[in-house]
C-alpha positions as CSV (number, residue, x, y, z in Angstrom):
1,M,-4.5,-12.9,24.8
2,T,-2.1,-15.7,23.8
3,T,0.1,-15.3,20.7
4,G,0.6,-19.0,20.1
5,Q,4.3,-18.7,20.8
6,N,4.1,-19.4,24.5
7,T,3.7,-23.1,25.4
8,G,3.6,-22.7,29.2
9,A,0.8,-20.6,30.6
10,G,2.4,-17.3,31.3
11,S,5.8,-18.9,31.8
12,G,7.7,-16.9,29.2
13,H,8.9,-20.2,27.9
14,Q,10.4,-18.9,24.6
15,M,13.0,-16.9,26.5
16,D,14.2,-19.8,28.7
17,K,17.3,-20.7,26.6
18,M,19.7,-18.0,25.4
19,P,22.1,-18.9,22.7
20,I,25.8,-18.6,23.4
21,T,28.9,-19.8,21.6
22,V,31.3,-22.3,23.1
23,Q,33.8,-19.6,23.6
24,G,31.2,-17.4,25.3
25,K,30.3,-20.2,27.8
26,I,34.0,-20.8,28.6
27,A,34.4,-17.0,29.3
28,L,31.3,-17.0,31.7
29,E,32.6,-20.2,33.5
30,A,36.1,-18.6,33.9
31,E,34.5,-15.4,35.4
32,L,32.4,-17.5,37.7
33,K,35.4,-19.6,38.9
34,R,37.4,-16.4,39.5
35,L,34.6,-14.9,41.6
36,V,34.0,-18.0,43.6
37,H,37.6,-19.0,44.3
38,E,39.3,-15.6,44.4
39,E,36.9,-12.6,44.8
40,R,34.5,-14.2,47.3
41,P,37.3,-15.4,49.8
42,A,39.1,-12.0,49.4
43,V,36.0,-10.0,50.3
44,I,35.2,-12.3,53.3
45,K,38.7,-11.7,54.6
46,A,38.3,-7.9,54.1
47,I,35.0,-8.1,56.1
48,E,36.7,-10.0,58.9
49,E,39.6,-7.6,59.0
50,A,37.2,-4.6,59.1
51,R,35.2,-6.3,61.9
52,A,38.4,-6.8,63.9
53,Q,38.9,-3.0,64.0
54,G,36.0,-2.8,66.5
55,D,32.9,-0.6,66.0
56,I,31.4,-1.4,62.5
57,S,28.7,1.3,62.7
58,E,31.0,4.0,61.3
59,N,33.5,1.7,59.5
60,A,33.9,2.7,55.9
61,E,36.1,-0.3,55.1
62,Y,33.4,-2.6,56.5
63,D,30.6,-0.9,54.5
64,A,32.7,-1.0,51.3
65,A,33.5,-4.7,51.8
66,K,29.8,-5.6,52.5
67,E,28.8,-3.7,49.4
68,R,31.4,-5.5,47.3
69,Q,30.3,-8.8,48.8
70,A,26.7,-8.1,47.7
71,M,27.9,-7.2,44.2
72,I,30.0,-10.4,44.0
73,E,27.2,-12.6,45.2
74,G,24.8,-11.0,42.8
75,R,27.1,-11.5,39.9
76,I,27.7,-15.2,40.9
77,A,24.0,-15.8,40.9
78,E,23.6,-14.0,37.6
79,L,26.4,-16.1,36.0
80,Q,25.1,-19.4,37.4
81,N,21.7,-18.6,35.9
82,K,23.2,-17.6,32.5
83,I,25.2,-20.8,32.4
84,A,22.2,-22.9,33.4
85,T,20.0,-21.3,30.8
86,A,22.6,-21.1,28.0
87,E,22.0,-23.0,24.8
88,V,25.6,-23.7,23.7
89,V,26.2,-23.4,20.0
90,N,29.4,-24.5,18.3
91,P,29.5,-22.4,15.1
92,A,32.0,-24.9,13.5
93,E,29.2,-27.5,13.6
94,I,26.6,-25.4,11.8
95,K,25.6,-26.3,8.3
96,S,23.3,-23.6,7.0
97,D,22.9,-21.9,3.6
98,R,21.5,-18.9,5.4
99,V,22.8,-16.6,8.1
100,V,22.0,-18.0,11.6
101,F,23.4,-17.5,15.1
102,G,27.1,-18.0,15.2
103,A,27.8,-17.0,11.6
104,T,30.7,-14.7,10.8
105,V,29.3,-12.4,8.1
106,S,31.4,-10.3,5.7
107,L,29.5,-7.1,4.7
108,Q,30.1,-4.3,2.3
109,D,28.6,-0.8,3.0
110,V,26.5,0.1,0.0
111,D,27.2,3.8,0.4
112,D,31.0,3.9,0.8
113,D,32.1,0.4,-0.2
114,S,33.9,-0.2,3.1
115,K,34.0,-3.8,4.3
116,V,33.4,-5.2,7.7
117,A,33.0,-8.6,9.2
118,Y,31.0,-9.6,12.4
119,Q,30.2,-12.8,14.2
120,I,26.7,-13.0,15.6
121,V,27.0,-14.0,19.2
122,G,25.1,-14.1,22.5
123,I,24.2,-10.9,24.4
124,D,27.0,-11.4,27.0
125,E,29.7,-12.0,24.3
126,A,29.1,-9.0,22.2
127,D,32.1,-6.7,21.6
128,V,32.0,-4.6,18.5
129,K,35.7,-3.8,18.7
130,K,36.4,-7.5,18.5
131,G,33.9,-8.0,15.6
132,K,31.2,-9.7,17.7
133,I,27.7,-8.4,17.6
134,S,24.7,-9.4,19.8
135,I,22.0,-11.6,18.4
136,M,19.6,-8.9,19.7
137,S,21.3,-6.0,17.8
138,P,19.5,-4.4,14.8
139,L,22.2,-5.5,12.4
140,A,22.2,-9.1,13.5
141,R,18.4,-9.2,13.4
142,A,18.5,-7.8,9.8
143,L,21.1,-10.5,8.8
144,I,19.4,-13.6,10.2
145,G,17.8,-15.7,7.5
146,K,19.6,-13.9,4.7
147,K,22.0,-15.3,2.0
148,S,25.1,-14.1,0.3
149,G,24.3,-11.3,-2.2
150,D,21.3,-10.1,-0.2
151,V,21.2,-6.4,0.8
152,V,20.0,-5.5,4.3
153,T,18.9,-2.2,5.6
154,V,19.6,-1.4,9.2
155,N,18.1,1.6,11.1
156,S,20.9,3.3,12.9
157,P,21.0,6.6,14.9
158,K,22.7,8.2,11.9
159,G,19.9,7.0,9.5
160,D,19.4,3.8,7.5
161,K,22.5,2.0,6.4
162,E,22.5,-0.6,3.6
163,Y,24.9,-3.6,3.6
164,E,25.4,-6.3,1.0
165,I,26.3,-9.7,2.4
166,L,29.5,-10.7,0.6
167,K,29.8,-14.1,2.4
168,F,29.2,-15.8,5.7
169,E,30.9,-18.8,7.3
170,Y,30.7,-20.8,10.4
171,K,34.1,-21.3,12.2
């Protein structure tokens, strides 16, 4: 029944901490601050104004404001949890001779020789357009533990793709 990975009986302990870069944590904290100090007070004001209009049973503004409030409170709780369970990693402090979380990896497509570079980041930080891929993505999982010169195969919807790791750095 047990796989040996779980230290607490049924607690899901291996998933308690989620890696995130310093920049990723700053972004989460900025969003949380904006929600608490701007969005929450604005929606409370909107609810008060809608209530002041009288009958709230058929008041679309009131219903919309209450729905927005629920979304804001849910996101605040989610952000607080993510920040509390984040394991902050500063890529600039990593000294590894293999690809690990936080690495910026330069790759060459074996088929068409095109070059790309991606930083491996936390789930909430991923943005392919900005060159940031999630630690949970198939490409990141293929790269982890590899060295420069290694060729990795990634299963993609368009079929398997092969990349050669040209270099990787921590910055």
